C-alpha positions in Angstrom: -30.1 0.2 25.2 -33.0 -0.4 27.7 -30.9 1.4 30.8 -30.5 4.8 28.1 -34.2 4.9 27.3 -35.0 4.7 30.5 -32.7 7.7 31.4 -33.7 9.5 27.8 -35.3 13.1 28.8 -38.7 12.1 27.8 -38.9 15.0 24.8 -39.6 14.6 21.8 -36.3 14.3 20.6 -34.9 11.8 23.3 -31.3 12.8 24.9 -29.1 12.1 28.2 -27.3 14.6 29.6 -23.4 14.5 30.8 -24.5 13.5 34.7 -27.1 10.6 33.1 -24.0 9.2 30.7 -21.9 9.2 33.6 -24.3 6.9 35.4 -25.1 4.2 32.7 -23.4 0.9 33.6 -20.9 -0.3 31.4 -19.1 -3.6 31.0 -15.4 -3.6 31.0 -14.1 -6.7 29.1 -11.1 -8.7 30.8 -7.7 -8.2 29.3 -8.1 -11.9 27.8 -11.4 -11.1 26.1 -10.0 -7.6 24.9 -7.1 -9.3 23.4 -9.0 -12.2 21.7 -11.1 -9.2 20.4 -8.2 -7.0 18.9 -6.9 -10.1 17.3 -10.1 -10.8 15.4 -11.1 -7.4 14.8 -7.6 -5.4 14.4 -7.0 -7.2 11.0 -10.7 -6.6 10.0 -10.0 -2.6 10.9 -6.8 -2.5 9.3 -8.4 -4.3 5.8 -11.5 -1.7 6.2 -8.9 1.5 6.4 -7.1 0.3 3.8 -10.0 -0.4 1.6 -11.1 3.4 2.2 -7.2 4.9 1.1 -7.4 2.3 -2.1 -11.5 4.1 -2.6 -10.0 7.6 -1.8 -7.2 6.9 -4.7 -9.3 5.5 -7.2 -12.2 8.3 -7.0 -9.3 10.6 -7.3 -7.9 8.9 -10.5 -11.3 8.4 -11.8 -12.7 12.1 -11.4 -9.2 13.3 -13.0 -8.6 10.6 -15.7 -12.1 10.2 -16.9 -13.2 13.4 -18.3 -9.7 13.5 -20.2 -10.6 9.7 -21.7 -13.8 11.2 -22.8 -12.9 14.0 -24.3 -10.1 12.4 -26.4 -7.3 14.8 -24.3 -5.6 11.5 -23.2 -4.8 8.3 -24.6 -5.2 5.0 -22.6 -1.5 4.3 -22.7 -1.1 7.7 -21.6 -3.6 7.2 -18.5 -1.7 3.6 -17.6 1.7 5.8 -16.8 -0.8 8.2 -14.9 -2.0 5.5 -12.8 1.8 3.3 -12.5 3.0 7.2 -11.0 0.5 7.5 -8.4 0.4 3.7 -7.6 4.2 4.0 -7.2 
């Protein structure tokens, strides 16, 4: 971060141009370190993506079913059937 601040343009809203970005020093992990990171982070990332998909599905179900439940247009047993259909 310090290197990026030093290379910033010095304007009110700091920024880097492509030449400055290309000149930044980066640390490249060894294959062993990268594999260890993947072994640790991979399952966490997979769970995060799964949770996001579940959240999206639940949000859609809520937005579709809640108004119908509140209005009485849909009964709980019907809602359960709709949820089971979507989950399958």
